[in-house]
C-alpha positions as CSV (number, residue, x, y, z in Angstrom):
1,M,-27.9,-61.4,-40.4
2,A,-27.4,-58.8,-37.7
3,I,-27.9,-59.7,-34.1
4,K,-31.1,-58.1,-32.8
5,I,-31.1,-56.6,-29.3
6,L,-33.8,-54.9,-27.2
7,I,-32.9,-52.4,-24.4
8,T,-35.7,-51.4,-22.1
9,G,-35.5,-48.3,-20.1
10,A,-33.2,-47.0,-22.8
11,G,-33.7,-43.3,-22.0
12,G,-32.1,-43.6,-18.5
13,F,-28.5,-43.1,-17.3
14,I,-27.6,-46.7,-17.7
15,G,-29.8,-47.5,-20.6
16,G,-28.2,-44.8,-22.9
17,Y,-24.7,-46.4,-22.4
18,I,-26.1,-50.0,-23.1
19,V,-27.6,-48.7,-26.5
20,E,-24.3,-47.0,-27.4
21,E,-22.4,-50.2,-26.8
22,A,-24.9,-52.2,-28.7
23,L,-24.4,-49.9,-31.7
24,K,-20.7,-50.1,-31.3
25,R,-20.9,-54.0,-31.6
26,G,-23.0,-53.7,-34.8
27,Y,-26.2,-55.1,-33.2
28,E,-29.5,-54.2,-34.7
29,T,-30.6,-52.1,-31.7
30,Y,-34.0,-51.5,-30.4
31,A,-34.5,-49.0,-27.6
32,G,-37.6,-49.3,-25.5
33,V,-38.7,-45.9,-24.4
34,R,-41.9,-44.1,-23.7
35,N,-43.1,-41.3,-25.8
36,S,-42.4,-38.8,-23.1
37,T,-38.8,-40.1,-22.4
38,S,-35.9,-37.9,-23.1
39,R,-33.9,-39.0,-26.2
40,E,-30.9,-36.6,-25.4
41,Y,-28.3,-39.4,-25.6
42,L,-30.3,-41.5,-28.1
43,G,-29.6,-39.5,-31.3
44,D,-28.0,-42.1,-33.4
45,S,-30.2,-42.7,-36.5
46,R,-29.7,-46.4,-36.3
47,I,-31.7,-46.7,-33.1
48,R,-35.1,-48.3,-33.7
49,F,-37.5,-47.0,-31.1
50,I,-40.3,-49.0,-29.6
51,N,-42.8,-48.2,-26.9
52,L,-44.1,-51.4,-25.2
53,N,-47.3,-51.3,-23.2
54,F,-45.9,-53.2,-20.0
55,A,-48.9,-52.3,-17.9
56,N,-51.5,-54.1,-20.0
57,P,-50.7,-57.8,-20.6
58,D,-53.2,-58.3,-23.4
59,A,-52.0,-55.2,-25.2
60,L,-48.4,-56.1,-24.7
61,Q,-48.9,-59.6,-26.1
62,Q,-50.6,-58.1,-29.2
63,Q,-47.6,-55.7,-29.7
64,L,-45.2,-58.6,-29.5
65,L,-47.1,-60.7,-31.9
66,E,-47.1,-57.8,-34.4
67,I,-43.4,-57.4,-33.9
68,K,-42.9,-61.1,-34.4
69,T,-44.3,-61.0,-37.8
70,Q,-42.0,-58.1,-38.7
71,I,-38.7,-59.1,-37.3
72,G,-39.2,-62.5,-35.6
73,G,-37.9,-61.5,-32.2
74,W,-34.9,-60.5,-30.5
75,D,-31.7,-62.3,-29.8
76,Y,-30.9,-60.6,-26.7
77,I,-33.0,-58.5,-24.3
78,V,-31.5,-56.3,-21.6
79,H,-34.3,-55.4,-19.3
80,N,-33.2,-52.1,-17.7
81,L,-36.6,-50.7,-17.1
82,G,-37.1,-49.7,-13.5
83,V,-37.4,-46.8,-11.0
84,T,-35.3,-46.0,-8.0
85,K,-37.5,-43.4,-6.6
86,C,-41.3,-42.9,-6.7
87,K,-44.0,-40.6,-5.3
88,N,-46.0,-43.7,-4.3
89,S,-44.3,-46.8,-3.0
90,K,-46.8,-48.9,-4.9
91,D,-45.2,-47.8,-8.2
92,F,-42.0,-49.6,-7.2
93,Y,-43.9,-52.8,-7.4
94,R,-45.9,-52.0,-10.4
95,I,-43.0,-51.0,-12.5
96,N,-40.1,-53.1,-11.1
97,Y,-42.0,-56.1,-10.6
98,E,-45.3,-56.2,-12.4
99,F,-43.9,-54.8,-15.6
100,T,-41.2,-57.4,-15.6
101,R,-43.7,-60.3,-14.9
102,N,-46.0,-59.1,-17.6
103,F,-43.1,-58.8,-20.1
104,T,-41.5,-62.2,-19.5
105,N,-45.0,-63.9,-19.5
106,A,-45.7,-62.2,-22.8
107,L,-42.5,-63.4,-24.3
108,V,-43.3,-66.9,-23.2
109,A,-46.8,-66.8,-24.6
110,C,-45.7,-65.4,-27.9
111,D,-43.1,-67.8,-28.3
112,M,-40.5,-64.9,-28.4
113,V,-38.0,-65.9,-25.5
114,P,-34.5,-64.6,-26.6
115,R,-31.3,-66.5,-26.3
116,K,-30.4,-64.4,-23.3
117,F,-32.6,-62.1,-20.9
118,I,-30.4,-59.8,-18.9
119,Y,-32.2,-58.5,-15.8
120,M,-30.8,-55.3,-14.2
121,S,-31.4,-55.8,-10.6
122,S,-29.5,-54.3,-7.7
123,L,-27.4,-55.0,-4.6
124,S,-30.5,-53.7,-2.7
125,A,-32.4,-56.8,-3.5
126,I,-30.5,-58.9,-1.0
127,G,-30.7,-56.3,1.8
128,K,-28.4,-55.2,4.6
129,G,-25.1,-56.8,5.1
130,D,-23.7,-57.6,8.5
131,E,-22.8,-54.3,10.2
132,K,-20.8,-55.7,13.0
133,T,-18.3,-58.1,11.3
134,F,-18.7,-56.4,7.8
135,T,-18.8,-59.8,6.3
136,P,-19.2,-59.5,2.5
137,L,-22.8,-60.2,1.2
138,Q,-22.9,-63.7,-0.4
139,L,-25.1,-64.7,-3.3
140,N,-26.4,-67.6,-1.2
141,D,-27.4,-65.3,1.6
142,T,-31.1,-65.4,2.3
143,P,-32.4,-61.9,0.8
144,N,-34.0,-59.6,3.3
145,P,-34.4,-56.2,1.6
146,D,-35.5,-53.4,3.7
147,T,-36.6,-50.8,1.0
148,H,-39.5,-50.9,-1.5
149,Y,-36.9,-50.7,-4.2
150,G,-35.0,-53.7,-3.0
151,K,-38.2,-55.7,-2.3
152,S,-39.7,-55.0,-5.8
153,K,-36.4,-56.1,-7.5
154,L,-36.2,-59.2,-5.5
155,M,-39.9,-60.0,-6.6
156,A,-38.9,-59.6,-10.2
157,E,-35.8,-61.8,-9.7
158,Q,-38.0,-64.6,-8.0
159,H,-40.5,-64.4,-11.0
160,L,-37.6,-65.0,-13.5
161,M,-36.4,-67.9,-11.4
162,S,-39.9,-69.4,-11.4
163,I,-40.2,-69.6,-15.3
164,D,-38.9,-73.1,-16.4
165,S,-35.9,-72.9,-18.7
166,F,-36.1,-69.2,-19.1
167,P,-32.5,-68.1,-20.1
168,Y,-32.0,-65.1,-17.5
169,I,-28.9,-63.7,-16.1
170,I,-29.6,-61.5,-13.0
171,L,-27.0,-58.7,-12.4
172,R,-26.9,-57.0,-9.1
173,P,-24.8,-53.8,-9.5
174,T,-23.8,-51.8,-6.4
175,G,-23.7,-47.9,-6.6
176,V,-23.2,-47.0,-10.3
177,Y,-21.6,-43.6,-11.1
178,G,-20.0,-41.8,-14.3
179,P,-20.8,-39.2,-16.7
180,R,-24.5,-38.1,-17.1
181,E,-25.4,-39.7,-13.7
182,R,-27.3,-37.0,-11.5
183,D,-27.6,-38.5,-7.9
184,Y,-23.7,-38.7,-7.3
185,L,-23.6,-35.2,-9.1
186,L,-25.5,-33.7,-6.2
187,M,-22.9,-35.0,-3.9
188,M,-20.2,-33.5,-5.9
189,K,-21.8,-30.1,-6.1
190,T,-21.8,-29.9,-2.3
191,I,-18.2,-30.9,-2.2
192,K,-17.6,-28.1,-4.8
193,H,-18.7,-25.8,-2.0
194,H,-16.4,-27.3,0.5
195,Y,-19.0,-29.4,2.3
196,D,-19.3,-33.1,2.5
197,F,-22.6,-34.6,3.9
198,R,-22.4,-38.0,5.4
199,S,-24.9,-40.3,7.2
200,G,-24.4,-41.7,10.7
201,F,-21.3,-41.9,13.0
202,G,-20.5,-45.6,12.7
203,K,-18.1,-47.3,10.4
204,Q,-19.4,-47.6,6.8
205,L,-18.0,-49.5,3.9
206,I,-19.2,-48.5,0.4
207,T,-18.8,-50.2,-2.9
208,F,-19.0,-48.7,-6.5
209,I,-18.9,-49.6,-10.1
210,Y,-17.9,-47.2,-12.9
211,I,-20.5,-47.1,-15.8
212,K,-18.0,-48.3,-18.3
213,D,-17.3,-51.3,-16.3
214,L,-21.0,-52.0,-15.7
215,I,-21.5,-52.0,-19.5
216,R,-18.7,-54.3,-20.2
217,A,-20.1,-56.7,-17.6
218,I,-23.5,-56.6,-19.3
219,Y,-22.1,-57.5,-22.6
220,T,-19.8,-60.2,-21.1
221,A,-23.0,-61.7,-19.6
222,I,-24.7,-61.6,-23.0
223,E,-22.0,-63.1,-24.9
224,S,-21.2,-65.8,-22.3
225,P,-22.8,-69.4,-22.5
226,L,-24.1,-69.0,-19.0
227,T,-27.9,-68.7,-18.1
228,R,-30.0,-69.0,-14.9
229,K,-27.3,-67.3,-13.0
230,T,-27.1,-64.3,-10.6
231,Y,-24.0,-62.0,-10.0
232,F,-22.9,-59.1,-8.1
233,L,-21.2,-56.3,-9.8
234,S,-18.8,-54.1,-7.9
235,E,-15.3,-52.9,-7.9
236,E,-13.3,-55.5,-5.9
237,K,-12.5,-53.0,-3.2
238,A,-14.6,-51.2,-0.5
239,Y,-14.2,-47.6,0.6
240,S,-14.8,-45.6,3.8
241,S,-17.6,-43.0,3.7
242,S,-15.0,-40.3,3.0
243,G,-13.3,-42.1,0.2
244,F,-15.5,-40.9,-2.6
245,S,-15.6,-37.4,-1.5
246,N,-11.7,-37.2,-1.1
247,Y,-11.3,-38.2,-4.7
248,V,-14.0,-35.7,-5.9
249,A,-12.3,-32.9,-3.8
250,K,-9.0,-33.8,-5.4
251,E,-10.3,-33.6,-9.0
252,L,-12.2,-30.3,-8.2
253,G,-9.0,-28.8,-6.6
254,K,-10.5,-28.4,-3.2
255,K,-7.9,-28.5,-0.6
256,F,-10.3,-28.5,2.3
257,V,-13.8,-29.9,2.6
258,V,-15.8,-29.7,5.8
259,P,-17.4,-33.1,6.8
260,I,-20.9,-32.7,8.1
261,I,-22.0,-35.8,9.7
262,L,-25.8,-36.2,10.0
263,P,-27.0,-38.6,12.8
264,N,-29.5,-41.1,11.4
265,W,-32.5,-39.7,13.4
266,L,-31.8,-36.3,11.8
267,L,-31.5,-37.9,8.4
268,W,-34.8,-39.7,8.9
269,I,-36.5,-36.4,9.7
270,I,-35.0,-34.7,6.7
271,S,-36.1,-37.7,4.4
272,V,-39.6,-37.6,5.6
273,V,-40.0,-33.7,5.3
274,A,-38.4,-33.7,1.9
275,E,-40.6,-36.5,0.6
276,W,-43.6,-34.7,2.1
277,A,-42.7,-31.3,0.7
278,C,-42.0,-32.6,-2.8
279,G,-45.2,-34.5,-2.8
280,L,-47.1,-31.3,-2.4
281,I,-45.7,-29.9,-5.6
282,G,-46.1,-33.2,-7.5
283,K,-42.3,-34.0,-7.5
284,I,-40.2,-36.9,-6.5
285,S,-37.7,-36.2,-3.7
286,T,-34.0,-37.5,-4.2
287,V,-34.0,-37.8,-0.4
288,N,-36.9,-39.9,0.8
289,R,-37.7,-42.7,3.3
290,D,-36.6,-45.4,1.0
291,K,-33.4,-43.6,0.2
292,Y,-32.9,-43.2,4.0
293,S,-32.7,-46.9,4.4
294,I,-30.1,-47.1,1.6
295,M,-28.0,-44.0,3.0
296,S,-28.0,-45.3,6.5
297,Q,-26.8,-48.9,5.5
298,R,-23.3,-49.4,6.7
299,N,-22.0,-52.5,4.7
300,W,-22.1,-52.4,1.1
301,V,-19.4,-55.1,0.5
302,C,-20.2,-58.1,-1.6
303,D,-18.4,-61.2,-2.6
304,T,-17.7,-61.1,-6.4
305,T,-15.8,-64.4,-6.6
306,A,-18.5,-65.8,-8.9
307,T,-18.5,-62.8,-11.0
308,R,-14.8,-63.1,-11.5
309,E,-14.3,-67.0,-11.8
310,E,-17.7,-68.0,-13.5
311,L,-18.6,-64.9,-15.7
312,G,-14.9,-64.0,-16.2
313,F,-15.6,-60.3,-15.4
314,V,-13.2,-58.1,-13.4
315,P,-13.7,-54.3,-13.2
316,Q,-10.9,-52.2,-14.8
317,Y,-11.5,-48.9,-13.2
318,S,-10.7,-47.9,-9.6
319,L,-12.8,-45.4,-7.9
320,E,-10.0,-42.8,-8.2
321,E,-9.9,-43.4,-12.0
322,G,-13.7,-43.3,-12.5
323,V,-14.0,-40.1,-10.5
324,R,-11.4,-38.5,-12.4
325,E,-13.1,-39.3,-15.7
326,T,-16.5,-38.5,-14.3
327,V,-15.6,-35.0,-12.9
328,A,-13.7,-34.0,-16.0
329,W,-16.8,-34.9,-18.1
330,Y,-19.0,-32.7,-15.7
331,K,-16.6,-29.8,-16.0
332,A,-16.5,-30.1,-19.8
333,N,-20.2,-30.2,-20.2
334,K,-20.8,-27.4,-17.6
335,W,-22.7,-29.7,-15.1
336,L,-20.1,-28.7,-12.4
């Protein structure tokens, strides 16, 4: 009998890749999407689509009970549903935390707890690292997130930990990039025009993980015997603020790029104005106050010792190799 897996947030950048890998592995694959969600990268006829009502606990339980009579349940669930930017800050908590709480509570109530529940969190859930010594963030650090995004992710993590014997693994990736991702694409487009916008004048160490490595980490976690664990996901190397742009410029054949360093006070003003202007027309700004806190953070280094020694996962892609593949894909698909 085929292994059954549910991937929530399947229509997003990361979700689409998780679905593709599940199909490659021969899993019976269920993609959790809304009716309005783009299915551009979910065209495989083997995908079984499902629209769960995470906002309504009673309706959600009824849906799960109906699914239980049909398929029994899922062996694995990757809860990738979440938002990184919102028009209203309350939506971070509603979607990232409350939806996760409603879903896990319904799984328990319906006796549909999977063998493993992978929760896609974020490095932002732990908050800022030390910006004087640049000591790597540790898993046992006391979390102190300073963004609505990070706070909502941490609340979801804490809820999972509070459920007795619930078989979760929490993954906290750093910045994820790769083909089909759009936020880093904006940076690449400015570099294409010979400009590199950076935040703040102080030292900054940034970490990344390539999408292919992230997907491999997810399935390593799924197929491991481990449960009730939390892991950082990052390439085991940190880069200066110019590292990413230098590799992008090289792949784009740009021999000179003008660095434009925005002081944090100016970046804050830009973030507030952009958020306000987009709000007037009903859109979500990529640059906003929550993103400002992320962009101005100086230390994104995290200790991945447990990821390597317990989970047995080590990234295979360096930033240079990942950027090379990403830029090549953007070029081939006319995104750059």
